[in-house]
C-alpha positions, 0 to 999 in steps of 0.5 A: 558846387564850385571846387573851392567850395566842394575842398571847404566842405571835405575840409569841415567833414575831416576836421568832424570826423577827427573830432568824433575820434576824439571825443570816442576814444579821449573823453577827458582829453576831448572834455577840455578841448571843449575850453578851447575857443573854437577856432582851435579846437578843430585843429587840437582834434586833428592832432589827437586824431592823428595821433591816435590812428598811427598808434591804433596801426601798432597796438591793433595791427592788420595783417602787416602793421610795419607796411601799414604804419609806414605807408600810412607815414609816407603819404601823410609826409607826401601829403604836407607837400601837396597840401591836400589827401584824400584820408579825412585825418590826414587832410586835417592833420596835414591842413593844420599842421600848414596852418599852424606851421607846425614843423614837419620834424614833430611828425617825423619824430613821432612816427618814428617812435611809433615804428619802434613800438614794433620791435621794441617792448622794454626800456631799460633806465628811465632815460631810455624811456625818455629817449623813446617819449621824445617822439611818443610825448614831447613832440606832441606837448610841440605840435600843440602848443602853436595851436595854443598860443602863448601870452604876449611877449613869450616867445613859443620857444620859452614854453616848448620846454614846460610844453615837452614836461606836460606831454612827457606828464600825460604820457608817463600817467598812462603808462602806468593805468595801461600795465596790464594792457600793454603788457597783454600786447608784449610790452613794457614801459616801466624801466627795467632797473626801477622794476629790479630794484623792486623785484619785480618781474616781467612775469609778474605783469603777464600774470597779473600779480599784485604785491608789496613789492609791485605796489611800492614800483608804482608808489615811486613811479607816480613819484616820477609822473608828478615831479613831471607835471610839476617841471609843467605848471609854469608854462602853462602862465606863458599861454594865451590866456583863453588857452589856459583853462583847457590846458588846466583842465586836462591837467586835473584830469590826467594827474586825477588818475595818479589820484585813482591809483593811488586810492586802489592802491594801485592795482591797476594790474586789476583793471583799468583805473580812471576819473569818474564821470561826475569827476570829469564833468565836475572839472570840467564845469569849474574850469568852464566860467574861467575860460568864457571869463578869459575869452571876454577879457581878450576880446575887451582888451583887444583895439577897436576898429576904425572906419574909414573916416578915421571915427 
């Protein structure tokens, strides 16, 4: 095997490794990515796996989480310059960043947010939480945007605010779903001023005590998150036609978590609320035909190649 072929085999294995991470940890996310064109799918898996790996260094720490995250961060930034890594997740991530010309600042901001999780365990208000989410969620939307592509005549900058809003909506949904898990890790992602307004304390979260005050807080936060989804919605028609159904499916699945929280009476302290597998598959099936038709239309709209004789 030649050196070039060997590198291509390593790169292919790296992308497959990232796809396996996405399938194992992000079931709704991974299902939605199956609606993407095959050329886009590996890059989205790489972005997910990179974010997941860095996040796990913080959430599932070893003996030296700060050192581990710092070392991983230094390595991936250096490897963006060299274009290669011996680590499969970083290799796929580096290749995706270079292939789609994603600004390195997005990765730097994300890693800074992950680093802050080592020391910051609460946020005084929504403005402070939004500042944290710039690195942990907003830039995720901006990373994915070049991979999804935009519709003809739509500049990436025009779609960017909606990609940011969707990244924030997804993360806020996770925050509401994972209140119990986060407090077990010593963190609270509910704004302190909103908690205080409803008489909800950190101690109450730690003790997993559901009551009318907590329910009112959650009801208010669900409304906040739904407004973020509303802010994101105009961005979907701005995407490349063959990418829209993936985003619609992901939005339906993550938005469905909010519905399940409501159906559960906001009892997220009792255990994780999720969208059922039949519901996930139904969303996927509904979007599959639309995604396939979009690909056909795009293919038919491309100019026919001409032969060397001009025929």
